[in-house]
C-alpha positions as CSV (number, residue, x, y, z in Angstrom):
1,M,333.1,-3.7,206.4
2,D,330.4,-6.0,207.8
3,T,327.7,-5.2,205.2
4,D,328.0,-4.2,201.6
5,P,327.1,-0.5,201.1
6,R,324.3,0.7,198.9
7,C,324.9,2.9,195.9
8,P,323.9,6.5,196.7
9,D,322.7,7.0,193.1
10,C,320.8,3.8,192.4
11,G,320.1,2.4,195.8
12,V,321.2,-1.2,195.0
13,T,323.8,-3.2,196.9
14,M,327.3,-2.5,195.8
15,E,329.6,-5.5,195.0
16,R,333.0,-5.9,196.6
17,G,335.9,-6.4,194.2
18,D,339.7,-6.1,194.0
19,L,341.6,-3.1,192.7
20,Q,345.3,-3.5,191.8
21,T,347.9,-1.2,190.5
22,G,349.8,-1.8,187.2
23,D,352.6,-3.7,189.2
24,G,350.0,-6.1,190.7
25,F,349.9,-4.7,194.2
26,G,346.7,-3.8,196.0
27,V,345.8,-0.2,196.7
28,K,346.5,1.2,200.2
29,L,345.7,4.5,202.0
30,K,348.7,6.3,203.4
31,T,347.7,8.3,206.5
32,D,349.5,11.1,208.4
33,E,349.7,8.9,211.5
34,K,353.1,7.5,212.4
35,A,353.6,3.8,211.8
36,G,354.3,1.7,214.9
37,G,357.6,0.3,215.9
38,L,360.9,0.9,214.2
39,L,359.4,2.1,211.0
40,G,357.4,4.8,212.8
41,S,360.6,6.0,214.6
42,L,362.2,6.4,211.1
43,G,359.3,8.6,210.0
44,A,357.3,6.0,208.1
45,K,353.5,6.7,207.9
46,E,350.8,4.2,208.7
47,T,349.0,2.5,205.7
48,K,345.5,0.9,205.7
49,K,344.0,-1.5,203.3
50,V,341.0,-0.4,201.3
51,S,338.0,-2.4,199.9
52,P,336.6,-1.3,196.6
53,H,332.9,-1.6,196.0
54,A,331.2,-1.1,192.6
55,C,327.6,-0.5,191.7
56,P,326.4,-3.2,189.2
57,E,323.8,-0.7,187.8
58,C,325.7,2.6,187.2
59,G,329.3,1.5,187.6
60,L,330.1,3.9,190.5
61,V,333.2,2.7,192.4
62,R,333.9,3.7,196.0
63,L,336.8,2.8,198.3
64,Y,336.2,2.0,202.0
65,V,339.0,1.7,204.6
66,D,339.1,-1.8,206.2
67,E,339.0,-1.2,210.0
């Protein structure tokens, strides 16, 4: 994402952060699209990284897909 999004509730610029699972890995979005190459031929689905953004005023957190 080129620019930081604005909070729909407060109108202030949201801050980018990191979101991790309990095992220390980042969060990814699993799609219904087949992954490329050998994994796709085996039925694996594509995954995409997401960027969490948080509002410093109200605490709203939103996830955006990194394209």
